C-alpha positions as CSV (number, residue, x, y, z in Angstrom):
1,M,100.5,-63.5,80.4
2,R,98.4,-62.3,77.6
3,P,96.1,-59.5,78.7
4,H,92.8,-59.4,78.4
5,L,92.0,-55.6,78.3
6,I,95.2,-53.1,77.3
7,I,94.4,-49.6,78.9
8,F,96.4,-46.5,77.4
9,D,97.5,-43.6,79.8
10,C,97.0,-40.9,76.3
11,D,99.7,-37.5,78.0
12,G,103.1,-39.5,77.0
13,V,102.3,-43.1,76.5
14,L,99.7,-41.6,73.2
15,V,100.9,-38.4,72.5
16,D,103.9,-36.5,73.1
17,S,101.5,-33.9,75.8
18,E,103.7,-33.3,78.8
19,L,106.8,-30.7,77.5
20,L,103.9,-29.1,76.3
21,S,101.5,-28.9,78.9
22,C,104.0,-28.4,82.1
23,R,106.2,-25.2,79.7
24,C,102.3,-23.5,80.0
25,L,102.2,-24.4,83.3
26,C,105.2,-22.8,84.1
27,E,104.3,-19.6,82.3
28,A,100.6,-19.8,84.1
29,L,102.6,-20.4,87.5
30,A,105.6,-17.3,86.8
31,G,102.2,-14.7,86.4
32,C,101.1,-15.6,89.1
33,G,104.7,-14.6,90.6
34,I,105.5,-18.2,91.3
35,E,108.9,-19.1,89.7
36,V,108.8,-23.1,89.3
37,G,111.4,-25.0,86.9
38,M,110.5,-27.4,84.3
39,E,112.0,-30.0,86.5
40,E,110.5,-29.0,89.3
41,T,106.8,-28.8,86.9
42,L,107.3,-33.1,85.6
43,D,107.9,-33.7,89.6
44,L,105.1,-32.5,90.6
45,F,102.7,-32.9,87.9
46,L,103.2,-35.1,86.2
47,G,100.9,-38.3,86.3
48,R,98.1,-35.9,88.0
49,S,95.4,-33.9,87.5
50,I,95.8,-30.5,87.7
51,P,92.6,-28.6,90.0
52,R,89.6,-28.5,87.9
53,Q,89.3,-25.1,89.1
54,F,92.5,-23.9,88.0
55,P,92.3,-20.9,85.5
56,A,90.4,-21.6,82.6
57,E,93.2,-19.1,80.9
58,L,95.6,-22.1,80.9
59,R,93.7,-24.7,79.9
60,A,92.9,-22.4,76.7
61,K,96.9,-21.9,76.1
62,V,97.5,-25.9,76.3
63,Q,94.0,-26.1,73.7
64,E,96.2,-23.6,71.2
65,T,99.8,-25.1,72.1
66,F,98.2,-28.7,71.4
67,R,96.4,-27.4,67.7
68,S,99.9,-25.7,67.1
69,A,103.0,-28.4,67.9
70,L,101.0,-31.6,69.8
71,C,102.5,-35.1,68.1
72,P,101.8,-38.4,68.7
73,I,104.3,-40.8,69.7
74,E,106.1,-42.5,67.4
75,G,104.8,-45.8,66.9
76,V,101.9,-45.9,68.4
77,G,100.1,-45.8,66.0
78,S,101.8,-48.8,64.4
79,V,100.7,-50.4,67.8
80,L,97.7,-49.6,67.7
81,E,97.0,-50.4,63.8
82,G,98.7,-54.0,64.9
83,L,96.1,-54.9,68.5
84,K,94.2,-57.7,68.5
85,I,93.3,-56.8,72.2
86,P,90.0,-55.0,73.7
87,H,91.3,-50.9,74.4
88,C,91.0,-48.1,76.3
89,V,92.1,-45.0,77.2
90,A,92.9,-44.2,81.2
91,S,93.9,-40.5,81.9
92,S,93.9,-37.9,84.3
93,S,93.2,-35.2,81.7
94,M,90.2,-33.8,81.4
95,L,87.8,-35.0,79.4
96,D,87.8,-32.6,76.4
97,R,91.2,-32.1,76.6
98,V,91.9,-36.1,75.8
99,C,89.6,-35.7,72.8
100,L,91.4,-33.4,71.5
101,S,94.9,-34.1,72.2
102,L,93.8,-37.8,70.6
103,S,91.2,-35.8,67.5
104,L,95.0,-33.9,66.2
105,T,97.0,-37.0,66.2
106,G,94.8,-38.7,63.9
107,L,94.5,-41.7,67.2
108,A,90.2,-41.5,67.7
109,R,89.7,-43.2,65.7
110,H,91.8,-46.4,67.6
111,F,89.6,-45.8,70.9
112,G,85.9,-44.8,69.7
113,D,84.1,-43.4,73.0
114,R,86.3,-45.6,75.2
115,L,87.7,-42.8,77.5
116,Y,87.9,-43.1,80.7
117,T,89.2,-40.0,83.0
118,A,89.2,-39.2,87.1
119,Q,86.3,-37.1,86.3
120,M,84.6,-40.4,86.3
121,V,85.9,-41.4,89.4
122,D,86.4,-40.3,93.2
123,R,90.3,-40.2,93.2
124,G,92.9,-39.6,91.1
125,K,96.5,-41.8,90.6
126,P,97.9,-42.5,92.2
127,A,95.0,-44.3,93.2
128,P,93.7,-47.3,91.5
129,D,89.4,-45.8,91.1
130,L,90.6,-44.9,87.2
131,F,91.9,-47.7,86.3
132,L,89.7,-50.4,88.5
133,Y,86.5,-48.4,86.3
134,A,88.2,-48.6,83.1
135,A,88.3,-52.1,83.9
136,G,84.8,-52.3,85.0
137,R,83.5,-50.3,82.0
138,M,85.6,-53.1,79.8
139,Q,83.8,-56.1,81.5
140,A,87.6,-57.6,82.1
141,D,89.5,-59.3,85.2
142,P,91.6,-56.3,86.6
143,A,94.3,-59.6,86.8
144,R,94.7,-59.9,83.2
145,T,94.6,-55.8,82.2
146,L,98.1,-54.4,81.1
147,V,98.0,-50.5,81.9
148,I,101.3,-48.6,79.8
149,E,101.9,-45.4,82.2
150,D,104.3,-42.6,81.6
151,S,104.3,-41.7,85.1
152,V,105.0,-42.6,88.8
153,S,102.0,-42.0,89.5
154,G,100.0,-44.8,87.5
155,V,102.3,-46.7,88.0
156,Q,101.6,-46.7,91.6
157,A,97.8,-46.7,90.9
158,A,97.9,-49.7,88.1
159,K,99.6,-51.7,90.7
160,A,96.9,-50.7,93.0
161,A,94.7,-52.2,90.6
162,G,96.3,-55.9,90.7
163,M,97.3,-55.0,87.5
164,T,100.0,-55.7,85.3
165,V,102.2,-52.5,84.5
166,W,104.5,-51.5,81.8
167,G,106.1,-48.2,82.0
168,F,106.7,-46.2,78.8
169,I,109.6,-43.2,78.8
170,G,110.0,-42.6,74.5
171,G,107.8,-38.7,75.4
172,S,110.6,-35.8,75.1
173,H,109.9,-35.7,78.2
174,Y,112.2,-38.4,79.2
175,R,115.5,-37.1,77.2
176,A,117.3,-35.8,79.8
177,R,115.3,-38.3,82.9
178,D,116.0,-40.7,84.2
179,G,112.6,-42.9,84.1
180,V,113.7,-46.5,84.0
181,A,115.1,-46.3,87.6
182,S,112.2,-44.6,88.6
183,L,108.9,-46.2,87.3
184,L,111.1,-49.1,88.4
185,E,111.1,-48.6,91.3
186,A,107.2,-47.6,91.1
187,G,106.3,-50.5,90.5
188,A,106.3,-51.4,87.2
189,D,107.2,-54.6,85.7
190,R,108.8,-53.3,82.6
191,V,110.0,-50.2,81.7
192,F,110.5,-49.5,76.9
193,A,111.1,-46.5,76.0
194,R,110.0,-47.1,72.2
195,M,106.9,-48.2,70.7
196,A,108.3,-50.3,67.8
197,D,109.6,-52.5,71.5
198,F,106.3,-52.9,72.5
199,W,105.5,-56.7,73.1
200,P,109.1,-58.3,74.2
201,S,110.9,-60.2,72.3
202,D,110.5,-63.2,74.2
203,R,106.8,-62.9,73.7
């Protein structure tokens, strides 16, 4: 299937942010007397939206951490440079965080204003709303849309939207986790670990 549109998740697919943001969340919860480990935090929040009313201090801490340590996923710039297919971002994060992440990592120029977030729909992932909204804005058929996702909830959302989805496990949050099994079980059509292998060799 040659897609008419490629939708990229942001955190863990374009930018290596999941460990950074989960570490900030752990610290914020600990400050409230709630001790949650990194593994449990990843299990609970990976690919999901954090409530908008969550403390502004956490959002500020995440932004500070991103400014000092955020990096793009290795090789993603080359993938985006070579894309001749329309593409956009659909993320569970707030729009200002997506904009900051892409700006800090030099990836913003590849997407322009084609940024869609959970703020724009009633239901976030694993509901299909965000991906369907993005495809609609991009005037693409969901059946000819390819989604790149790193989370179970994101894979489930893409499948519920009737889209093809490739699971990506190249982010640092998967170094000690078996992402292949969980993403395939969630319905991923393919799982890959390096952006250098973005296009299958049999394409």
